[in-house]
Steps between C-alpha positions, in 0.01 A plus 500: 500500500836611366859437608767730366873444538600867492875436473439317169298785345654709225348730241596598147545862601574707808196532729323219318235353728295193576147575617433300814163631618247779461289529814228765483718736294823435689765321295785282615776463243845344497754715315845413370746775415862589461438866409370804693136599470403868460416761761125472553208542736245219524128564482468354848705314756761242401668213682837409347662182636847393384496121466841456341791739437556856621321822410619855565170679567497880465200701619389844608362572846445817706876523554583482129659226293594179685624153409518160662657171385237229505620143542312175435222484758468879536171679432450861392157661547431805282203697626284673237691791351852371585737571210749214468727302268639147538855432381597132516860400564530219245192280460208530740162337546239718663143437614285811448149547643314806372179626342432349158623726221739695721825628345 
């Protein structure tokens, strides 16, 4: 059993993470960041839940480039092949569920 107080988590670098669980090749990690990530496509699907802070999520869909402001409590699901980039507004804590070893 593990209890994590996500609002207390920080990392020594942007997108630093705490491994929470690895269940049959699916990882759950808590990330802390205050810097944008990079444009990328995951190897599979990804669930991205903002636990604290705000994240400006940019992504490509059939209509072209889109963006949405994610607030604490919001969840972004990236299907396999979705190009996206997360840009926090200040500090953010994010729970990410994805295939182990994904970008």
